[in-house]
N, C-alpha and C positions, 0 to 999 in steps of 0.2 A: 259837717257831710259834704262842704264844697271842696276841700281839702281830699276826702278821701275819695270820691270821685273823681277830682284831680289824680290820684295815685293810678286810679283805674286805666284813666287815658294812657298811660305806660304802652298800652298793648297796641297803640293807634299809629304808633310811626311803620313809614313802609318797611319789610321783614326783609332781614338780610339775604345774602344769595345762598347760603346753606343752612338757613335756619327759617323754615316757614311751613306752613299747613300746604300738602298738598292740592295742589288744584281747588282752591275756592273758588275766587274770581280770578279773571284772567286781565290782565292788561291790556290795551288798546294796544295795533300793531304802528309801529311809528316810520312815517314817509320817507323817503331821501331825494332831494334835493341839491346836486352840484356838492358842494364842502358843508352843508348843512347838518348839526351835530343829530343825532340820534340817540335818543336818551341812553344812558348807559344801561347796561343788563340788570345791574340792583335797582335802578330806576323804574326802570317795566315791570318791575316780578308784581305778582300779587299783593295786597295788603290784604292781612285779617279780614273776616267777614266784619261787614256791618255790627253784628251782633255779638262781635269782640271785641267791638270801637266804642270809648264812649263819648259824646258828644262835647263834653266839656274841655276846655284847651288845658293844657299843661302849666299854664303862667301860674296856677297856683301853686303848684311847687316850685315855681322859676327854675323849671325844665324846657329846655327847646324843644320845640315840637318834630324836630330831626330824632329825638334819641330813640336806638333801638331799643326791638320789645324784646329781642333776645330767645323769640321761640325755639324751640329746638323738640325735633321728631324724633323719636325712637319707638318703631312697632312693636323689639322685643321685649320692651317695659310694658307687662301686660295691661296693669292698673292706670299707669300714669304714662303712657307714650311720650306727654308731651309735658313740656319743663321750661320754665322763664326763669332766668338769674337777673330780670331787670331790676330787680328790689335793693337790690347791691349797687347797683351804678346809680340807680334816684339817689339812693340813701347818700351817698359819694358829693352827689351836688346839693345836699339840703342840710345834710349835718353842720351843725352849730349856728343857720340859720334863722331859731327862733321856733322851727316847725313844731306841730303834735305829734312828729314821728318819733319815736323813742328809737328804736333799731332797723335795720331791713327787715327785720320778720312783721314787724308793724306794718311798714309799707307793703309786703307780701301780701298778709292778711287783708289791707284797704283792696288792694286790686283783685284779691278774690272772691271778695263779698261784693263788689261791685259790677263785676261781669256781667253783660244783661242775658235775659233768658234766651238759650239758643236750643235748638233740637241738636246742634254738634256735640255740645260740652254736656257730658254726664255727669260729671262733678271737678270739684278744683277743691286743691286744699294746699296746706303750705307746709314746708319740711327744713329742717335745718335752719340753718340765717336768714333763709329767705326764699326760698326756692318755689316758684308757685307750680304745682304740678296740677295738669288737667287729664280728666278720663275723658276721649273720645264716647260718643254715644254710639253704641253697637247697630245700634238703629240706622243711624246717621253711615255709618261704614259700611251695612249691608247693604244700604240705598244705594251709595256711588257704585257698587258692585254690579248691581242689579240693572241700574241705569247703563253702565258699559256694555253690559251682557245685550240689552234692549238694542242700544241705538251705535256700538259699535267701537270699536278699540281707537279709533281715528281720535272720538271726543276726549280721550285722554291723551291727545299729544298737546306737548306743551307749548306757552305762545313764546318766540325768541323776539329778541328788537331789531331782527335783520327781514327785507322783506326777499333780499338776493344777493347769493353768494357763488363762488367760482372754487371749484373745489380741483387742483391741480395737480395729478397725481399717475403714476404707471412711468409713462413717460420714458422708453425705452431707445434705444437708437437704433435707426434703420442699419439695414446691414449686418447689424448683429442679432442674434436670438436671444431670448428674454431666458433669464437663469433666475436664480433661486435670488440673489439681489434684489430681482426686481420684484419677488414676491410680496414683501412687508409693504412697498410703496402702495400695491394696485389692490391688496387687501384690507388695509387701514383706511386711504382713500376713498372704496367703494363706502365702508362703511361710514365714513362720515358723511357722505353725500346722500346715503339712507336716512342717516338720524334726522339729517336737516330737511331731508323731502317728507319725512314722516310728520315733520313739526312744521310744514306746510311754508318752507322757505322753497324760493326757484333756486333749481341748483344746477349751476351751468359746470357739466363734468369735463375738463382738458385734460387731453392727451398731449403731451407738450413733448412731442416725439422729434427726434435730433435728424432731421431728414434735409439738412443743410451746413457742409461744411467742408473741410481739406479731404476729408476720407473719399468724397465722391469723386474726384477729379482722379485719385486713385483708382477705384474700382471702375469708374467709364474707360478711362484709358485701358486697363487690364482685359475689358472686356473688347474693347475694338483690336486690340493687339492678337489675342486669343482666336476671336471668333469674329472675323471680319464679316461673315453673314449674320450677324447674332438677329437681326432684322428678321430673318427668313424663320430660322430654329426656334426663336423665343424664350423662353424659360429653361428649356434644356441646354441651353447655352451657360447658363451660370449655375445650375442644378442643384448644389447643395450650398447654401450661400455662405453660412459658415467655412468651410473649404475655400470656397471662391476668395472669401474674404482674408483668410489666412494667407492664401497663395498671392494675393494681389499687395499685403503688406510686407511678406517676405523681398517682393521686388521692389515694391518701393523701398526699402532699407537698403537691399544690398545694390541698386542700379542707381547709379548719379542720372543719366539721360533720363532712365524711365522717370524719376523723381520730380526731374525737370517737366516732363509733358504735363506730370501728373498735376502738378501746380498751375500748369499753362490752362491744362483741361478746367480746373476749378475756377477759371478768370469767365472761360466760354461759358459754361455752364451758366454762371451767376450774370453775364450778359447775355442770355437768353438764347445762344443759338441753337437751332431747332435738334439738330443730331445727338447734341447732347442732353437736350433739356428731356427726350423721347427716351435716351438710355436712364436718365435720372428716373423716370418718369416706373419704367419697369422693375428697375432694383428696388424701389420703394413698393411696389405693387406685391412682389415677391414676399419683403419682409412686412407687409401685413397682415398679407395673407396667415403667415405662420405667426403674427401676434392675436389673429382671431381666434387661432386654435386654442390657447392659453386664456383670449376670455370667454369664449364656450365654457370652458369647462370652470371657471371661476363663477360663470351668469356675471359677470361684468360691462356693465356698457359705457362708453366712452365716446366722445365725438371729437376726431384729432383736428387739432388745433396747431400744428408743428413750427418749427424757428421757420420755416420758407413762408409761412401765414406771414410772419411780421415782417418778413425783410423788407418789402415796399414801402412801411413804414418806418423804419431806422432813420433814414436822413431826418424828416423834419422831427422827429422826437428830438435827434440830435441838435438841429438847429434850435430845438427849442430851449434846450438845455443851456446852450451855447449862448443864445440869446442872454438868458439869464445870471451871466457870468460862472457857472457850473463848471466847465469843461475848459481843463488848461491843457497846454503843451507841454509835454515832458520825455525827454529823451527821445524825440521823434514817434511817440506815441500822445493820444489825447485821452485824456485821463482827469477824473473827479477826484478827490482831495477828501474824504470822510475825516471826519474830528472821532479821535480814536483809536485808529486805525495805522499802523504802519506803513502799508501801502495803500496806494490809491489801486482807487477801482478804473482798470481801465477799459474805456468804452469804444475806443478804434487803435488797434493793433499798428506798429511804425510802420507794416508795408500797407497801410493803407485798408486794413480788413475788419469786418466787424467780428465782435466774439458774444459769449455767453451774456455777458454783461448789458452790451447793446443790445440785443434780442429778450433780454429778461427787463430790461427798464421801459423797452415799447411795447412787449407784452402785457405789465403792467399798468402804461400808460392806456393801453386801448380797451382792456377790462375795467380801467374806472372810467374813461370818457366816453368808449361807444356801446362797451356792456354794462355800462352802468351796476356794477357789483358793490354792495358796501361793504362786504369780508372777502378776500381773497387768501386761499390757504393753499400752501404750498406742503404737500408732500413727498419729503424725500429725506436721505439718510445725515445723520448728525455733521457727519462729514463736511455736509454745503451750509452747515451756520451761517457762519461768517462772512460768504458770497452773497446769501438773502440778508442777511444784516444790511451791509454796505449796500445795496440797490433800497431796501428799505429806507435806509437815511438819505441815499441821495434823492430818492421821492419827496422825502421829506424838504431838503432844502430846497427843492423845487415846488413846494406848494401845491403836490397832487395830494398829501396825506398830512391828517393834524400832528400834533404833540402827541403821544404816547400818554403824558401826563393829563391832557385835556379828556380824554376818553372819549372821544367821538368817534362817529363815523362818517367815513368809509376807514379800516382798516386792513392790517395784513397779519398774516399769521405764519410764521415757517415751523409745520409740525416734522419735527426730527424722529427718527429710530435706530435706532442699533441694529447690530449686528446678527446675522444666521450663522452661529458657530454648530461643527460636529461634534463628535464623542469625544473629541480630541482636545476641547475647549479651542480650536482654531477655528478662523472663517468653513464654513460649510463647502467641500469641494467632492470631487470624485478620488478614485484611488489615483488615478493618472494625471492628479492635483490641476485637473480643469476644473471651471466652475457648473455646477449641477443644472442641467439644461430643465428648465419650469415645464414642459410639456412631460417629460419622462418622469420626473418627480408626482405628478399629479397622476399619470396614468397607474404610478406603481400605490401609490396611495389607494387608488380604486382596486387595484387587481390585491390587493392585502385585505380590506375590507370584504370584499365579495367572498374570498376565500376564510375567512372567518366565519362570516356569515354561513355561508354551505357545510362549512363543518359543524356548527350549532344546529343549524336547522336538521341535519342529517341524524346527529347523536338525538334532538327531543322526537323524530321520527315526524317534524313538521313541513318536512321539505316537500309535501306532496300538496300543500295548499299555499305553494308559491307559483305564481307563472315566471316565464324565461325574463319578463318585463318587468316585474317587480323587484326579482334580483337585482335585475342590471339597475333601475332607477334606484334602490336603496343603498346598493354597493355606493354608485356616486354621490349621492346627498352624505353615507354616513364617512367616505373617505376624505373628499373633497371638503366637506364641514368639520372633520377631525383637522385636517390642512390649515385653515383658517382660524380654528377655535383655539389648535396650540398657539397661535401668533397674537392674537388679540387679547387672550385671558391676562398677557403681562405688561405691563407699562410698559408704553412703545419705547418709550428712550433706554431701556435695558437692551441687553443681546442676552438671545433664548438660543439653549440647543435644539436642535432638530432631531426628533428621536419618533421613528413612526411606532415601535414599541411604546412608548408614553404616551402618544396622540392619540393611537387607535386603541389605546386600554377602557375596558369599561367600567372602572373604578376609579375614583376620584375626580376631579374637577377636569373634564375630560369632554369634548363633545359627542360621545359616544355615549357615555354618562347619560348626559343630559335628552339623549337621543331617547335614550331606554326609557328614562322619566319620563316624557311626553308620551311614548308609545304606551307605557303601561296607566296612564291617566286615559287615555283614548278608549282603550280596553275595558276599564272599566265603565267608561260611560256606555259602551255597545253591550256587556255583559248584564244594562240594568234592563235590556229591551224597550229604554223610556226615549219620548223623543224631548230631546232636550233643546229644541226650538220654540216646542210648546210648553215646556216646562218654565222657560224666562218668561213668558208671557203670564203663566198663570199662575206659577211659582214664587215663595220669596224665600229670600235667605234669611237662615239667623243664625246669630255667631255667639251661641248661649256656651257652648263648650271650652276653655281657654286655648286650647290647637285653634277651632276655629276663628277664634279672635284675633292671633298672633298671624296665620295665613291672610284672612282677610285686611289688618290694618297694613302688612307687607304686599299685599298687592296694589294697595292703593298711592302705595308710593311710585309707583311705575314711571308718572311723569313726571316728578323730582328728577328721577336717577338719568331719564335720557337728557333733560335740561343740565342736568353736570356733567354730564358726557359730549353734550354739544358744546357749554359754555368753555370747559377744560380743553377742548378735543382730544380726550381720553374714550378710546372705545373698551377699553378694559372693566371700566365702572358698570356698560350694559352686562357683561359676561360674569362680573363679582355678582350683581343682581340676580341675574337667571338663573346661578349655582345657588344661592343664598335659598332664592323661590324654591327652587326643588327639592333641596333639605328640609324645608319648613312643609312643604306639600307633604314627604313623605314621614314626617313626625305625625302630619294630621292624619293619614290615610291608617298608619299605625294604632294610632289611637280613637280614631273613629271612624266605625263601621259606617260605608257608605250603602251597600246595597241592602236593600232589605230591611234596613233601619227605620224606626218612625220619623227619623228626622234626612231620608232618603234625599227626596226634593231638595231640601236645602243645599245636601253636602253634593247631590248632582253637580247644580248649580256653580258650589263652589271649586268641583271639579271643572266642569267647565270654563270659569274664569280662568281657572290657572293656568289650563291649555292655551286660550287664548293669550293670554300675555306671554306666556314661552313663545310661542309660534311668532308674537312680536317680534320679542328678542332675535327669535333665531333669522327673520327679515331684516331688521335692522344691518345684524353682523353676517349677511350673506349667504346664511345657510339655510338648505331645504330643510322642513322637519319632515321625518318618518312619523306613520300613524300606526305602523307597526313592527315588531322587531321580533 
């Protein structure tokens, strides 16, 4: 029996990242002190509950206690949603060692028979060469859902191995209007920040705007030239910043004397001359007001720490890197040679000016040493991958970051994304070949959404039930949400084609379809005339029907899905879960009468649980849910 019990302890090892029971036990948070390693994510994951672990060591089988249990969770497999192939791995280790086990199946039988009694497990069986199948108890799954309804969705928040992270996203350039190219960074970055915040991580949302560079000499000198009294007429001097920028750029490219004055203007600005600083501030303020129009529509919150913020820290950071022997002279510039890259990382240009690399290295130093971030995430297009690879490599050479093979914190990640394409397969632009302005794009999405909503409500005669305020708010939620979801549902590394027709369709995997699904659930609950808040305290959930069980099993996967999305920095994982959940609910509702059935209370609670989880998914994606459509 000792050997049999030892086989059962195969379930005792730490569960790998993708194969574990959801939310059974939570690991303690890991602190951060300097460069001390925080345990890797797979080491901090919850182990299976004690009721699934044997107290006996694996030495009886000659197997290390670090053996993986190989538990896989598949809610769509109604009878055996969990299974383990650990018996095959154990057999490969003990075969020929004189063990009493004859094959993997016999080891699997030993594991199944020695699982301790548990209210989590309904039954265990062995199939094929040794797959141990476990059926989770309906009562346990139902209780998990009911506990969430009573205590709130935050109790299903995953536990991540970091306490503090920086998400650097959006980052437009001052004096240039935000366009569709900034859409992906803003939307993806906001969603990542929301997922970490939901997981109780402190998130520093950073907008690293381009507010310090050679273009300001050009803009300021053009302002002085065209409007000598610019201080008196204020913003009217600049007017449309885009037109102003193009005019100054044309002058810069065509007039050598003006170009020379503009270059000298940069020096005077960076030297702190009052007149130039005041003009620079005015231009930045105008840009920020334009940016805020976009952020307000997208419901995105950021704290600006642009290039100018880090400028005072650059000399001391470069001095540290130089003292460590990393900075070399090359063709008049100061550079860092990075192994594996043919070109060096230029940190001081030949004219003595700083550049993106010097600013990004300084920002990274600040985030590590001042803001004490454990995970620093940069959301930019894939074209900047090489730049960030070199910056991160330089930081490792300086000893700021551990070697990636050590799997320690702090760490950095570049979250790259592909292009937004038009119907012609090329970069999304207007007919005049200009990039699409983001404000105009979002306004059109809202306008189209409102037009379709009005048409549908007029046709079905329900327009009288809607106020103007409800129409406005719903059009915004559906229109802006459609734009976000059309981006987020794709793997961020791929390009995607922008199409209003597809994203505003109420069929298929779209935000509009999901909004309808959520509104339908809310309608079911309203029509029952029951108080769900009272029901969740007095009623109970049962999962006797097969479609009730499938829905329940999928609901309790929520935390695992959020954890996977955070770990791999992939928002589309949440989108996929949300869409599948709506499909499972549709099947449940089709086959299980809710209102007026003997199981009404239980099924209303399942409806409410689905709506709560869907709303949290919407929240993570930055989409405002609607309650009627």
